[in-house]
Structures are given as C-alpha cells and as structure tokens.
C-alpha positions as CSV (number, residue, x, y, z in Angstrom):
1,M,130.3,124.3,66.2
2,D,127.3,122.4,67.5
3,R,124.1,123.9,67.7
4,R,123.8,124.2,70.8
5,S,127.2,126.2,71.3
6,L,126.2,128.3,68.5
7,V,122.1,129.5,69.8
8,Q,123.9,129.9,73.5
9,G,126.9,132.3,71.7
10,V,124.2,134.1,69.9
11,A,121.6,134.4,72.8
12,A,124.9,135.7,74.7
13,A,125.5,138.1,72.1
14,G,122.0,139.2,71.9
15,I,122.0,140.4,67.9
16,V,121.1,137.7,65.8
17,G,119.2,134.5,66.2
18,I,118.8,130.8,64.9
19,A,115.9,130.4,62.1
20,G,113.9,126.8,62.0
21,T,115.7,123.7,61.8
22,G,117.7,123.3,58.4
23,R,117.0,127.1,57.7
24,A,119.8,129.1,57.5
25,A,120.8,132.0,60.4
26,H,118.8,135.2,60.3
27,K,118.6,138.4,62.3
28,I,116.0,138.4,64.8
29,E,112.9,141.0,64.6
30,S,112.3,143.0,67.2
31,L,110.3,141.4,70.2
32,A,106.9,142.1,69.6
33,I,106.0,143.8,73.0
34,N,108.6,146.4,71.8
35,S,106.0,146.6,68.5
36,G,107.9,143.9,66.4
37,P,106.0,141.5,64.2
38,K,105.2,138.4,66.0
39,A,106.9,135.5,66.1
40,V,103.9,132.8,65.6
41,T,101.4,133.9,62.6
42,V,99.3,130.7,63.0
43,S,95.8,131.7,64.1
44,A,94.3,130.8,67.6
45,D,91.7,128.9,66.0
46,A,94.2,126.6,63.9
47,Q,95.9,126.3,67.5
48,S,93.2,125.5,69.4
49,R,92.6,122.7,66.3
50,L,95.9,121.3,66.4
51,T,95.7,120.9,70.4
52,K,92.4,119.7,70.4
53,W,92.0,117.0,73.2
54,P,90.2,114.1,73.6
55,R,89.9,113.3,69.7
56,Y,86.6,111.8,68.9
57,G,86.2,110.4,65.6
58,S,83.9,108.6,63.5
59,E,84.3,105.1,65.3
60,E,84.0,106.4,68.0
61,K,80.8,108.4,67.2
62,Q,79.4,104.9,65.5
63,R,80.5,103.0,68.8
64,L,78.2,104.7,70.6
65,S,75.2,105.2,68.4
66,D,75.5,101.3,67.8
67,L,74.9,101.2,71.6
68,L,72.4,103.5,72.0
69,E,70.2,101.6,69.4
70,S,70.9,98.0,70.8
71,N,70.4,98.8,74.3
72,K,73.5,96.4,75.3
73,F,75.4,98.7,77.1
74,Y,76.9,96.8,79.8
75,E,78.7,94.1,77.2
76,E,81.5,97.4,77.0
77,I,82.8,96.8,80.4
78,P,84.1,93.1,80.3
79,L,85.2,93.9,76.6
80,L,87.6,96.9,78.0
81,E,88.7,94.8,80.8
82,T,89.9,91.9,78.7
83,E,91.9,94.5,76.2
84,T,93.4,95.8,79.0
85,K,94.7,92.9,80.6
86,A,96.1,91.8,77.0
87,Y,97.3,95.4,76.5
88,L,98.9,95.3,79.9
89,S,99.8,91.5,80.3
90,V,98.8,91.5,84.0
91,P,96.4,88.7,85.5
92,F,93.4,90.9,86.7
93,V,91.9,94.5,86.3
94,K,88.5,96.2,87.2
95,A,87.1,99.3,85.4
96,H,86.2,102.1,87.9
97,I,83.8,105.3,87.6
98,N,87.0,107.6,87.6
99,G,90.5,107.4,88.9
100,T,89.8,108.5,92.1
101,S,87.2,105.5,93.1
102,A,90.4,102.8,91.5
103,L,92.1,104.6,94.2
104,M,90.1,104.1,97.0
105,S,89.4,100.4,95.9
106,M,93.1,100.2,95.9
107,F,93.9,101.6,99.7
108,F,90.8,99.3,100.4
109,A,92.5,96.2,99.2
110,L,95.6,96.8,101.2
111,D,93.6,95.6,104.3
112,L,96.1,97.5,106.5
113,L,95.9,98.6,110.2
114,E,94.8,102.1,111.3
115,G,97.9,104.1,111.6
116,S,99.8,102.3,109.1
117,E,101.7,104.8,107.3
118,I,101.8,105.5,103.5
119,M,104.5,107.6,101.6
120,T,103.0,109.4,98.4
121,P,104.5,112.5,96.5
122,S,103.2,115.6,97.7
123,Y,103.2,116.7,93.9
124,T,100.1,115.0,92.8
125,A,96.2,115.3,92.7
126,S,94.4,115.3,96.0
127,A,92.9,111.9,95.2
128,T,96.4,110.3,95.8
129,I,96.0,110.7,99.6
130,A,93.2,112.2,100.5
131,P,91.1,109.0,100.6
132,M,93.5,107.3,102.8
133,R,91.7,109.1,105.5
134,F,88.5,107.1,105.0
135,F,90.6,103.7,106.2
136,G,92.7,105.1,108.7
137,Y,96.2,105.5,107.0
138,V,98.2,107.9,107.3
139,P,99.9,109.8,104.7
140,I,104.0,110.6,104.4
141,F,104.4,113.2,102.4
142,I,107.6,112.8,100.1
143,D,109.3,115.3,98.3
144,I,110.1,114.9,94.3
145,N,113.3,115.3,92.6
146,P,113.8,118.6,90.7
147,R,115.1,117.4,87.4
148,T,112.5,114.8,87.2
149,A,109.2,115.9,89.1
150,C,108.8,112.3,90.2
151,V,109.4,111.1,93.9
152,D,112.4,111.6,95.5
153,L,113.2,107.8,96.7
154,N,116.6,109.4,99.1
155,D,113.7,111.2,100.6
156,A,111.4,108.3,101.1
157,K,114.5,106.5,102.7
158,R,115.0,109.0,105.4
159,K,111.3,109.2,106.2
160,L,110.8,105.3,106.7
161,T,109.3,104.3,109.8
162,P,108.7,101.3,111.3
163,R,104.9,102.1,111.0
164,T,105.7,102.6,106.9
165,K,103.5,99.8,105.3
166,A,103.3,101.2,101.1
167,I,104.4,103.7,98.8
168,V,102.4,105.1,95.8
169,P,104.7,106.4,93.3
170,M,102.7,108.9,90.9
171,H,104.2,108.9,87.5
172,A,104.1,112.8,86.8
173,W,103.3,114.6,83.2
174,G,103.8,110.6,82.1
175,L,107.4,110.2,83.1
176,P,107.8,107.2,84.5
177,C,109.3,106.7,88.4
178,D,112.6,105.0,89.1
179,M,110.2,101.7,89.8
180,D,113.0,99.4,89.4
181,Q,115.1,100.8,92.2
182,I,111.9,101.9,94.0
183,N,111.1,98.0,93.9
184,A,114.0,97.3,95.2
185,W,113.9,99.4,97.8
186,A,110.4,97.8,98.5
187,A,111.8,94.6,98.4
188,E,114.8,95.2,101.2
189,T,112.3,97.1,103.6
190,G,108.9,95.1,103.1
191,L,106.9,98.1,101.6
192,I,104.3,97.2,99.3
193,V,104.4,99.4,95.9
194,L,101.2,101.0,94.7
195,E,101.1,103.1,91.3
196,D,99.8,106.1,90.9
197,A,99.9,106.4,86.7
198,A,96.7,108.1,85.6
199,Q,99.1,110.5,83.9
200,A,101.0,107.7,82.0
201,Q,99.1,105.0,80.2
202,G,101.4,103.6,78.0
203,A,104.6,104.3,79.4
204,T,107.1,101.6,79.9
205,L,110.2,101.4,82.1
206,Q,112.6,98.4,80.6
207,E,109.7,97.8,78.5
208,K,107.5,97.0,81.2
209,H,104.2,99.1,81.6
210,M,103.5,101.8,84.4
211,G,100.7,100.8,86.4
212,T,102.2,96.8,86.4
213,W,105.4,97.4,88.5
214,G,103.5,97.4,91.7
215,A,101.5,95.2,93.7
216,M,98.6,97.4,92.4
217,G,98.2,100.3,90.3
218,I,95.6,103.0,88.7
219,F,94.7,104.6,85.6
220,S,92.7,107.4,84.9
221,Y,90.4,107.8,82.2
222,Q,89.2,111.5,82.5
223,M,88.9,113.9,79.8
224,S,92.1,115.3,80.0
225,K,93.9,111.9,80.4
226,V,96.1,110.1,78.4
227,L,93.6,107.4,77.3
228,P,90.4,109.6,77.3
229,A,86.9,108.6,78.4
230,I,85.7,111.5,79.5
231,E,85.3,109.9,83.3
232,G,86.6,106.4,83.9
233,G,89.7,104.7,85.6
234,M,91.3,101.3,86.1
235,G,92.7,99.5,88.6
236,V,95.3,96.9,88.0
237,Y,95.9,93.7,90.3
238,Q,99.0,91.3,90.3
239,N,96.9,88.8,93.3
240,R,93.7,87.1,93.2
241,E,92.7,88.4,96.7
242,Q,93.5,91.8,96.0
243,F,91.5,92.1,93.1
244,E,88.4,90.7,94.5
245,R,88.4,92.8,97.8
246,A,88.6,96.0,95.7
247,T,85.9,94.6,93.2
248,T,83.8,93.9,96.2
249,F,84.1,97.1,97.7
250,G,82.7,98.9,94.7
251,N,81.0,96.6,92.8
252,Y,77.8,94.4,94.7
253,D,76.9,92.6,91.7
254,L,80.4,91.2,91.1
255,P,81.2,88.6,94.1
256,G,78.8,85.8,93.1
257,R,81.1,85.7,89.9
258,F,84.5,84.5,92.2
259,P,85.6,81.2,92.2
260,A,83.7,79.1,94.7
261,D,86.7,79.2,97.3
262,S,86.8,83.4,97.4
263,K,86.5,84.9,100.6
264,Y,84.1,87.6,99.0
265,S,81.8,85.8,97.3
266,K,79.3,85.8,100.2
267,Y,79.2,89.6,100.2
268,D,77.4,89.3,96.8
269,Q,74.7,91.7,96.0
270,T,75.9,94.2,98.8
271,G,79.2,94.8,98.3
272,F,80.8,97.1,100.8
273,G,78.8,100.3,100.2
274,P,80.0,102.7,97.3
275,K,79.1,101.6,93.8
276,F,82.3,102.6,91.4
277,R,80.9,100.7,87.9
278,I,82.6,102.2,85.3
279,H,80.0,104.0,83.0
280,P,79.3,101.8,79.8
281,L,79.6,104.6,77.2
282,A,82.8,105.4,79.0
283,A,83.9,102.0,78.4
284,A,83.1,102.0,74.9
285,L,85.1,105.5,74.4
286,A,88.0,103.7,76.0
287,R,87.7,100.6,74.3
288,M,87.9,103.1,71.0
289,Q,90.7,104.9,72.1
290,M,92.7,101.9,72.9
291,P,94.3,101.0,69.7
292,K,95.1,104.2,69.2
293,L,96.9,104.8,72.2
294,D,100.4,104.0,71.3
295,E,100.1,105.8,67.7
296,R,98.9,108.5,69.2
297,N,101.6,109.2,72.0
298,T,104.4,108.5,69.4
299,L,102.5,111.4,67.8
300,I,102.7,113.7,70.5
301,G,106.0,112.7,72.0
302,S,107.7,113.1,68.2
303,Q,106.4,116.8,68.6
304,V,107.4,117.6,72.2
305,R,110.9,116.7,71.0
306,R,111.2,118.7,67.7
307,L,110.4,121.8,69.9
308,N,112.2,120.5,72.9
309,N,115.2,119.6,70.8
310,R,115.7,123.7,70.0
311,L,114.6,125.1,73.1
312,T,116.9,123.1,75.8
313,A,119.3,124.9,73.5
314,L,118.5,127.9,75.0
315,P,120.3,128.8,78.3
316,G,118.6,127.9,81.3
317,L,115.7,126.1,79.6
318,S,115.5,122.2,80.4
319,M,112.6,119.6,80.6
320,Q,112.0,116.7,82.7
321,S,115.2,114.1,82.7
322,S,114.4,111.0,81.4
323,R,116.1,107.4,81.4
324,P,117.4,105.7,78.2
325,D,115.8,102.5,79.3
326,M,112.0,104.8,79.5
327,K,109.6,105.4,77.1
328,R,107.3,108.2,78.5
329,V,104.0,110.0,77.4
330,H,102.7,113.3,78.0
331,W,100.1,114.4,79.8
332,S,98.5,117.7,79.7
333,A,101.2,120.0,78.7
334,N,104.7,120.1,77.5
335,I,106.6,120.8,80.7
336,L,109.9,122.7,80.4
337,F,112.1,124.2,83.7
338,L,113.4,127.6,83.6
339,D,116.6,128.7,85.4
340,E,116.0,132.4,86.0
341,K,119.7,132.8,86.9
342,K,121.4,131.1,83.8
343,A,118.8,132.9,81.5
344,G,119.1,136.0,82.4
345,F,115.5,137.2,83.3
346,S,112.6,136.2,85.3
347,K,109.6,133.3,84.6
348,S,107.3,136.5,84.5
349,A,109.2,138.2,82.2
350,L,109.6,135.5,79.6
351,L,105.7,134.8,79.7
352,T,104.9,138.0,79.1
353,A,107.0,137.8,76.1
354,L,106.0,134.6,75.0
355,K,102.2,135.9,75.1
356,A,103.6,138.7,73.2
357,E,104.7,136.6,70.7
358,G,101.7,134.4,70.3
359,V,102.7,131.7,72.3
360,R,100.5,129.6,74.3
361,A,102.2,129.4,78.0
362,N,101.5,129.4,81.5
363,G,103.6,128.9,84.7
364,A,100.3,127.5,87.0
365,A,101.9,125.5,89.7
366,Y,100.6,122.1,90.4
367,P,99.0,121.0,93.5
368,E,101.3,120.4,96.6
369,Q,99.1,118.3,99.0
370,H,100.9,119.4,102.1
371,K,100.0,122.7,101.6
372,F,96.1,122.2,101.8
373,S,94.0,122.4,105.1
374,L,92.3,119.2,104.9
375,Y,95.7,117.2,105.7
376,R,96.4,119.9,108.6
377,E,92.9,119.8,110.4
378,P,93.2,116.6,112.9
379,Q,89.8,115.8,113.0
380,W,89.3,114.9,109.7
381,W,92.0,112.0,110.3
382,H,91.7,108.6,112.4
383,H,95.6,109.2,113.0
384,A,96.5,113.0,112.2
385,P,99.3,113.5,109.0
386,Q,102.6,115.2,110.4
387,V,102.6,117.5,107.8
388,P,105.9,119.2,106.7
389,D,106.2,123.0,106.1
390,E,108.2,123.0,103.4
391,L,109.5,120.7,100.2
392,P,112.5,122.2,98.3
393,G,111.6,119.9,95.5
394,C,108.2,120.4,95.0
395,A,109.0,124.7,95.7
396,E,111.9,124.2,93.1
397,V,109.7,122.5,90.7
398,N,106.6,124.9,90.6
399,R,109.2,128.0,90.7
400,N,110.9,126.7,87.6
401,T,107.8,125.7,85.7
402,V,106.6,127.0,82.0
403,R,103.7,124.5,80.2
404,L,103.8,124.2,76.8
405,P,100.4,123.1,74.9
406,L,100.9,119.6,73.7
407,F,100.0,119.2,69.7
408,T,97.9,116.3,69.2
409,A,97.7,116.5,65.7
410,E,100.8,117.2,63.1
411,A,101.7,121.2,63.6
412,T,105.2,121.5,62.2
413,E,104.5,125.1,61.4
414,V,103.2,126.2,64.6
415,I,106.4,124.5,66.3
416,D,109.0,125.9,64.3
417,Q,107.3,129.3,65.0
418,Y,107.0,128.5,68.7
419,A,111.0,127.9,68.6
420,E,111.7,130.8,66.6
421,A,109.7,132.9,69.4
422,F,111.6,131.5,72.3
423,E,114.9,132.3,70.4
424,K,113.7,135.7,69.7
425,I,113.1,136.1,73.2
426,W,116.9,134.5,74.4
427,A,118.5,137.0,71.0
428,H,117.3,140.2,73.3
429,R,117.6,138.7,76.8
430,E,118.7,142.5,78.1
431,A,114.9,144.0,76.9
432,V,113.4,140.8,78.7
433,A,115.2,141.4,81.8
434,K,113.4,144.7,82.4
435,L,109.8,143.9,81.6
C-alpha cells in the first residue's frame, strides 16, 4: 500500500496517524484544542527566525556601507541593469522605483489608442490594472483557473473583442502561467503579450524565464518579493522602441544617451513628467541578492515540497497544479487548497485546529480587483470598464485557500511538526467538523 492510500485510510478511520517521513506509525494524541499536546513545539521566536524575509547579510551591509562612504551611488543602477540582462538573456531592461512604476511605463510604451482593451486577471494587485486609466485603456477582467490561480485562457478567449489589443498574465504566487499557450493564441489574434512577473523572479517555463515571454514584462523588488530590495522594480523589453519610450516616460535624464536615430532623444531633460528612477541603494540591494536568487529559490522550494508531499496525501488538500516543464518559485506563502467536502470539515475549523496545534496558517483572501469601487465609478475612466458581478474561479480559489509560511532557512524539525499537526487533525476529522 502506498503512503497516500495509507494516510487516507488512517484519516477515514480517525484513530491512528502517520509520523514523520521515514518514521514508524504511532497513535495520534488528542487535538490541542481538546487539551491534547501541541504538535508544534518549536517556539514562536524560532519559527520567526526560520521564516524571516528578506534575509540580508554581511555582503549587503558592506556594500551599502561602501556606497555611503564613497558617494558613488548612481553607478549601481546601470550595473544592476547589465547584470539583469545577462541573467535573463534579454536585449533591454530598465530599473524603476517600484513594480507599479514599471507597469505604468509598460502601459505607456504600448502607445495604443484610448479605448483599447487590455485583458488581465482580476486576481492580481491593483498595480496591474489601475494605472491603465491614465492612458485611456479599458481593463477586461479575466477569471483564473481554480487549480493554478493563474489566468484562465478559455475565459480570455470568450471575452475577446475587436477592441482587445493586449493581455497581461500574472504569475500568481510564483507559478508560471501557460505562456506557450497564451503566446500561441496571442499570435493568432494579434494581441500584445505583457507579463506581470512581480511574484515570479527566477521562475521558468521550458527553461525560459518568466518576464521574457512577452513583448514586455515587469518584476517587483518590494521587500516581500522573491528578489527583495525593500522597494524597486524592473521593466523587460524585447524591442528598442518600447524600451526607449518606457524609459523616457519616467527618466528625464536618459533620452540624451539613446542612439542618434531615436525618436525619443529630443525629450532629454524633460521626459514625459514622472520620475521613476530606482533608489541607488535599492539597486545595490538587488544586485547583492541576484547571485543568491536561484539558490534561495531552490532551498525554499525544496522545503515546500517536503511539507506538501505529506499534506497533499490527506483527503481534500491540494496545491497549485504545475506542469513538468515549469520551474516555479514561491512568493509570500505556501498556497494550499482545501476541498471542505472531501476533508469533512470547514476551512474555518481547520484554521482553528491548526492555530491550537501551533501552526501558523491563515485563509486570507487575495484581492479580486473587479470588486473594488475604483472600477465601478465611471468618473475615473476615459472609457468605463465593464465589471463582472462574479468570477467563479477567483471566488473558488479564495474560498479554498489556506496559506502557510515559507521557510527561508533550513527548517526540517518544524516542517515535520507542521506535517504531524495536519495528520493529527485529519485523524480526528469528526471532532474537527464540530468546531
């Protein structure tokens, strides 16, 4: 009998649980909420140290100290851009003060007529959508696949109109969208593909980095992100004109450096109004973090797999579905989906039981942009968007999501204790259902 069958049989019986990987089965203690011992004995302080993010060390501190001593701050920005181009194998990048300014610059670089429609998942941050209004663009709210939390291409196909000019997939929680399929459809329909890769630095599909599949893409370096610089962002461009147009929008001091035949060089010293230059100390932090990016993504991913391999053996628990040709990363949380019917209890009851066992878990919903007032009030838009009343994929994901912390340092003991807490709860499913 395989482990999944064994755990499911045990959980159904409700009398015995499975110990950590490689250890013998043992009788599960009573639930902590019913006066039993906690499954997680690692202290709260120790858990905080194991989940700390960002992680800055002596290299970052020394680099900032050197810059403060030398006053050669602005050299960091072109260095970051050169290193990013090499890492991603792309022709053009531009560092920005944050991911939002990178998105605004990307929308400006599109140079579309007012009233042009841009498809975007509603399950995203406001920065992916709200800046469209400054350029007269119209967001089309697309649903997500409830198995991945990424854009539902079938829903996008249903909502295509002659006014639709672009699509912005967002790689949710570090999981790549099906960019090969999205690009193929975009090529058929003439859509421009843009990428919101704010949560997916280092993720790949078919060994090609997220952020490089579209005509343009962006990353965020905000302190919670995969490559944290406290604040910062990066735009990625495949062609020179869009790069120059985006750069001119937020960097008044750079058009004079463009080639002589650039149509944007005449805007040197004025740009187009905004100033989106990344803070040079943030650029330095991003530079120091980049050589560690893949190693840290690998560490965090391996610990998510160690835990989730046990948790997804329990009836009703699953994680974001990922293709074999994807290398995903993880941003902010380890995302699980709970099917309450298969589990036999509610998400609320599970979270209550987990908290009692010492597990840090929550069921917080991720924003669904179509529910916010901004998109429903026509005075803020050149062309008011059509806002759906309901997007069932978004609703299902938020209804079922359980968030666990990411362990950013080696955390074998607490990971095993988290797994044992879940297995203990599943072994007492009838009691949990009454909470």
